[in-house]
C-alpha positions in Angstrom: 0.0 0.0 -0.1 1.0 3.4 -0.4 0.7 5.7 2.8 -2.5 7.2 3.6 -2.7 10.9 2.9 -3.3 13.4 5.7 -2.3 16.5 7.8 -2.5 17.2 11.3 -4.4 20.0 12.8 -4.5 21.9 16.2 -7.8 22.1 17.8 -6.5 25.5 19.4 -5.3 27.3 16.6 -7.0 25.5 13.6 -3.2 25.1 12.2 -2.5 22.5 9.8 0.7 20.9 9.4 2.7 17.6 8.2 3.1 14.9 10.2 7.1 14.9 9.9 7.7 12.2 12.4 6.1 10.7 15.5 4.4 14.1 16.2 2.3 14.3 19.5 1.8 18.1 19.7 1.5 21.1 17.4 5.0 22.8 16.9 5.2 25.9 18.8 2.1 25.5 20.9 1.9 25.4 24.7 -1.8 24.8 25.4 -2.9 21.4 26.4 -4.6 19.8 23.0 -5.3 16.7 21.4 -3.8 17.3 17.6 -6.2 15.8 15.2 -5.7 13.8 11.6 -7.3 15.7 8.6 -7.5 12.9 5.8 -7.2 13.8 2.3 -9.7 11.4 1.4 -13.1 12.5 2.9 -15.6 10.2 1.8 -15.8 6.8 3.7 -14.4 4.2 1.8 -13.6 0.6 3.0 -11.6 -2.3 1.6 -11.8 -6.1 1.5 -12.3 -8.0 4.8 -9.0 -10.0 4.2 -7.5 -6.6 5.2 -8.7 -6.6 8.8 -8.3 -3.5 10.5 -6.6 -2.3 7.1 -9.7 -2.2 5.6 -10.2 1.1 6.9 -6.9 2.3 5.8 -8.1 5.7 4.3 -9.1 6.9 7.6 -5.9 5.5 9.6 -2.4 7.6 9.8 -0.4 4.6 8.9 2.7 4.0 6.8 2.2 0.1 6.4 0.1 -2.8 7.0 1.2 -5.3 9.6 0.6 -9.0 10.0 -2.6 -10.6 12.0 -5.1 -7.7 12.5 -8.7 -8.0 12.8 -11.5 -5.5 12.6 -14.5 -4.9 14.9 -17.7 -6.8 14.0 -21.1 -5.1 14.2 -24.5 -6.6 14.1 -28.1 -5.7 15.0 -28.9 -7.2 18.4 -32.4 -8.9 18.8 -32.6 -10.4 22.1 -30.9 -7.6 24.1 -32.8 -5.2 22.0 -36.0 -6.4 22.8 -35.4 -7.1 26.5 -34.7 -3.2 26.5 -37.7 -2.1 24.3 -35.0 -0.6 21.7 -36.1 -0.5 18.4 -32.5 -0.7 16.7 -29.4 -1.6 19.0 -26.4 -2.1 17.0 -23.6 -3.9 18.8 -20.0 -3.3 17.9 -17.9 -6.2 19.3 -14.4 -6.3 19.7 -13.0 -9.7 20.9 -13.2 -13.5 20.1 -16.4 -14.8 18.9 -15.7 -17.0 15.5 -19.4 -17.4 15.2 -19.9 -13.7 14.7 -16.5 -13.1 12.4 -14.7 -11.9 15.4 -11.2 -13.3 15.6 -9.0 -10.9 17.9 -7.0 -13.1 19.9 -6.4 -10.8 22.7 -10.1 -10.2 23.0 -10.1 -6.5 23.3 -10.5 -3.5 21.2 -7.2 -2.6 22.2 -5.9 -4.5 19.2 -7.5 -1.5 16.9 -5.2 0.9 18.5 -2.0 -1.5 18.8 -2.3 -2.2 14.7 -2.7 1.4 13.9 0.0 3.0 16.4 2.6 0.2 15.3 1.9 0.8 11.6 2.3 4.7 12.1 5.7 3.9 13.6 8.6 4.3 11.0 10.0 0.9 10.5 13.8 1.8 10.8 13.1 4.1 13.6 15.5 2.5 15.8 14.0 2.9 19.2 12.0 0.9 21.8 8.4 1.6 21.8 7.5 2.3 25.4 3.6 1.5 26.5 1.9 1.9 30.1 -1.1 0.0 30.5 -3.5 -1.3 33.1 -3.8 -4.5 31.4 -5.6 -5.0 27.7 -3.6 -2.5 25.9 -0.2 -4.0 27.0 -1.6 -7.5 25.9 -2.7 -6.0 22.3 0.9 -4.4 21.8 2.7 -7.3 22.9 0.8 -9.5 20.4 1.2 -7.1 17.6 4.8 -6.3 18.1 5.9 -9.8 18.7 4.3 -10.6 15.5 5.8 -8.1 13.6 9.2 -8.0 15.3 9.0 -4.3 16.7 11.1 -3.6 19.8 8.5 -3.0 22.9 8.9 -2.3 26.4 5.9 -2.5 28.6 5.0 -0.9 31.9 2.1 -2.4 34.0 0.9 -2.7 37.6 2.1 -6.0 39.3 -1.6 -6.4 40.2 -2.6 -6.5 36.8 -0.2 -9.1 35.5 -2.9 -11.7 35.2 -4.0 -9.9 32.3 -0.8 -10.5 30.4 -1.8 -14.1 28.8 -1.1 -15.4 25.3 -1.8 -18.7 23.6 1.9 -18.6 22.1 5.2 -17.4 23.4 6.4 -13.9 22.5 9.1 -12.7 20.4 12.0 -11.6 22.6 11.5 -8.1 21.2 8.9 -7.6 23.8 9.7 -7.0 27.3 7.7 -6.1 30.5 8.6 -4.1 33.6 6.0 -3.6 36.6 5.3 -1.3 39.3 5.0 -3.5 42.6 1.9 -4.8 44.0 -0.4 -2.0 45.7 0.5 0.6 42.5 -1.9 1.3 40.1 -1.8 2.6 36.4 -0.8 6.0 37.5 2.4 4.4 39.0 2.8 2.5 35.6 2.7 5.8 33.8 5.2 7.4 36.0 7.5 4.8 35.4 6.9 4.7 31.6 7.5 8.7 31.6 10.9 7.9 33.2 11.8 5.4 30.9 11.3 7.8 28.0 13.6 10.1 29.1 16.2 7.7 28.4 18.0 7.7 25.0 16.7 4.8 23.0 13.2 4.6 23.9 10.1 6.6 22.3 6.9 7.1 24.1 3.7 5.7 22.4 1.8 8.8 23.2 -1.7 7.3 24.6 -4.3 9.7 23.8 -2.3 12.2 22.0 -1.2 9.8 19.2 -3.6 10.2 16.7 -3.1 6.7 15.5 -4.2 5.3 18.6 -7.7 7.3 18.5 -8.2 6.8 14.8 -7.6 2.9 15.3 -10.2 3.0 18.2 -12.3 4.8 16.1 -12.9 2.1 13.6 -15.4 0.9 16.0 -17.6 3.6 14.8 -16.7 3.1 11.2 -17.9 -0.6 11.7 -21.0 0.3 13.0 -21.8 3.0 10.3 -20.7 0.6 7.6 -23.2 -1.9 8.8 -26.1 0.6 9.9 -25.4 3.0 6.9 -26.2 5.7 9.4 -24.8 7.5 12.4 -26.1 6.0 15.8 -27.8 8.6 18.0 -26.4 7.4 21.1 -22.9 5.9 22.0 -22.2 3.7 24.9 -18.8 2.9 26.2 -17.4 2.3 29.5 -14.2 4.6 29.9 -11.1 5.0 32.1 -9.0 7.5 30.0 -12.0 8.4 27.8 -9.7 7.9 24.8 -12.3 5.7 23.0 -15.0 8.1 23.1 -12.8 10.9 21.8 -12.2 8.6 19.1 -15.7 8.0 18.4 -16.7 11.7 18.5 -13.9 12.3 15.9 -15.3 9.6 13.5 -18.6 11.2 13.7 -17.3 14.7 12.7 -15.6 12.8 9.8 -18.9 11.1 8.7 -20.7 14.8 9.0 -18.2 16.0 6.2 -18.7 13.0 4.4 -22.5 13.8 4.3 -24.0 10.6 3.2 -24.4 9.0 6.9 -26.8 11.8 8.6 -26.2 15.1 9.9 -26.2 14.8 13.8 -23.6 14.0 16.8 -23.7 10.8 18.7 -24.6 11.7 22.3 -21.7 10.0 24.1 -23.3 8.0 26.9 -19.9 6.8 28.8 -19.6 5.1 32.0 -17.1 4.4 35.2 -16.9 1.6 37.6 -18.0 3.0 41.0 -16.4 4.0 43.4 -13.4 5.0 40.9 -15.3 8.0 39.4 -12.8 10.6 38.7 -14.3 11.6 35.4 -17.7 11.4 36.4 -17.1 13.6 39.4 -15.4 16.1 37.2 -18.1 16.2 34.6 -20.8 16.4 37.6 -19.2 19.5 39.0 -19.3 21.0 35.3 -15.6 21.3 35.8 -13.2 20.9 33.0 -10.2 20.5 35.4 -10.0 16.7 37.0 -11.0 17.2 40.8 -8.3 16.7 43.4 -8.1 12.8 44.2 -6.4 11.4 46.9 -3.8 9.0 45.9 -4.2 6.4 48.4 -8.0 6.7 48.3 -7.6 6.4 44.4 -5.5 3.4 44.9 -7.9 1.9 47.3 -10.7 2.4 44.9 -9.0 0.6 42.1 -8.6 -2.4 44.5 -12.1 -2.4 44.7 -13.5 -2.2 41.3 -14.1 -5.3 38.9 -13.0 -3.3 35.7 -9.3 -2.4 36.8 -8.8 -1.3 32.8 -10.9 1.9 33.8 -8.5 3.2 36.4 -6.9 6.0 34.9 -6.7 9.0 37.3 -5.2 11.2 34.9 -7.2 10.9 31.6 -7.3 13.2 28.6 -10.4 15.0 29.9 -9.2 18.6 30.4 -7.2 19.4 27.2 -8.8 21.0 24.2 -10.1 18.6 22.0 -10.2 15.9 24.9 -13.4 14.2 26.7 -14.6 17.6 28.1 -15.1 18.9 24.8 -16.4 15.4 23.3 -19.1 15.3 26.0 -20.0 19.2 25.8 -19.9 19.0 21.7 -22.4 15.8 21.9 -24.4 16.6 25.0 -23.3 13.5 26.5 -23.2 12.0 29.9 -21.4 10.0 32.5 -23.0 7.0 34.2 -21.6 5.6 37.5 -21.9 1.8 37.6 -21.5 -0.5 40.3 -19.8 -3.9 40.7 -23.1 -5.8 41.3 -24.8 -3.9 38.4 -22.0 -4.8 36.1 -21.8 -8.5 37.1 -25.8 -8.8 36.6 -25.5 -7.1 33.2 -22.5 -9.4 32.1 -24.8 -12.2 33.0 -27.7 -10.8 31.0 -25.8 -10.0 28.1 -24.0 -13.6 27.9 -27.8 -15.2 28.3 -29.4 -13.1 25.6 -26.3 -12.5 23.2 -24.5 -15.8 23.9 -20.8 -14.7 24.5 -19.0 -13.8 27.7 -17.7 -10.1 28.1 -14.8 -8.3 29.7 -16.0 -6.2 33.2 -15.5 -3.1 31.4 -17.8 -4.0 28.8 -20.4 -5.2 31.3 -20.2 -1.7 32.7 -21.1 -0.3 29.5 -24.0 -2.6 29.0 -25.3 -1.9 32.7 -25.3 2.1 31.9 -27.6 1.2 28.9 -29.9 -1.0 30.9 -29.7 2.1 33.6 -30.4 4.6 30.8 -33.3 2.7 29.5 -34.7 2.5 32.9 -34.7 5.9 33.6 -35.7 6.9 30.2 -32.9 8.8 29.1 -32.6 7.9 25.8 -35.4 7.7 22.9 -35.8 3.7 22.4 -36.6 4.6 18.3 -33.2 6.0 17.7 -30.7 3.9 16.7 -28.2 3.1 19.6 -24.5 1.7 19.5 -23.2 -0.5 22.2 -19.4 -0.7 21.9 -18.5 -3.9 23.8 -14.9 -3.3 24.0 -13.8 -6.9 25.0 -15.3 -10.1 25.0 -14.7 -14.1 24.3 -11.9 -14.2 26.9 -13.3 -17.1 28.4 -14.3 -18.7 25.3 -10.8 -18.3 24.1 -9.3 -19.7 27.4 -11.3 -22.7 27.1 -10.1 -23.3 23.7 -6.4 -22.6 24.0 -3.3 -23.4 26.4 -2.2 -20.2 27.8 1.1 -18.5 28.6 1.9 -15.4 30.7 4.4 -12.9 30.4 6.6 -12.3 33.1 8.2 -9.2 34.1 11.9 -8.7 33.5 12.0 -5.9 36.3 9.8 -4.6 39.3 10.0 -1.3 40.6 8.6 0.4 43.8 6.4 3.5 44.1 8.4 6.7 42.9 11.4 5.3 41.5 14.1 7.7 40.7 15.6 8.4 37.3 19.1 6.8 37.8 17.3 3.7 39.5 15.5 3.0 36.3 18.5 3.8 33.9 20.4 1.6 35.7 18.1 -1.3 35.9 17.1 -0.9 32.4 20.8 -1.3 31.5 20.3 -5.1 32.2 17.7 -5.4 29.3 18.9 -5.8 25.7 16.6 -6.0 22.2 
């Protein structure tokens, strides 16, 4: 393939500029913002199914196609829609469900971002990619980088290492470090940031990386391709909110296309109580995140089932971030407790026939809650983003191995300690 043609745009000044490398910010601008891709191709086009995720390459900021990708699968719900009294409910599923055509071996929509981010990466850039994760993202990047020979260093909380399972051994180009037990995702991010200040390493960039967001936005591309129209409501559980920002940005591209509707999906995002930093900030009408005591946050992370939703510093405040996405779409943030999510997971498996991740169960519970409180118009098209599922099915069919950390760090390690220990690792 030839490279996708696009420019980058600042949501602050509106300035457009070339992507001359691994650009995460607008040159010369200091206000926190999420730069955005502006694609030369304004019309939504898709390639053949055998391209996997890259069937959406026209709206992905990539230099190449990698091996092994799969795209999200969308279908119209019957059983769950009937149970909730919804006229049109499209479920977009990312995970392992061969009967539905879903074949993501990490069982998570984090594969969509990993295949996009790594395809944006210059194949001869000569640095080790660094990714901080609460679990699912690490599993996805590990698989993609292993299969394609891309040097990778993962930073994950030790308490989340059970998420790093695989059905075959990984290439030695993938290595793992961890923040000791009792630490959370924020600690893993801090550790990764220290690593990225050392020569030879490059930050993946998280929400600031346009490839991550546009990869996640393929869930909306899948739904619109299937439905031939933009949904009116978009349900997803969020930790960082990056997927919801991506959905909003995809929606804006469809508006520019003009063939699929002229409305913006109402973002209906949810968090797993008692870990509710986005909910609390949104409820307070605050663009800034509210103060969240470190130890209390770690305690709340221990209590929630959906550990992957435990981002304490999400891209909520920046221009073009989640606050702006919620404002622009008239969105809502919905708190969901563990018990509500567990019941929702049981209901989904009973009605739709597949197990789902705790985070996806939070989204299902928020949809159930919204229907019970008449918060949505049941006649309108609703999109439910099932961000991970089929894990129990996959594990029941495969023999698993787990990636072990090469190094474990305490809370708040200093740079020299990190530099010294990393010197023992080779790629």
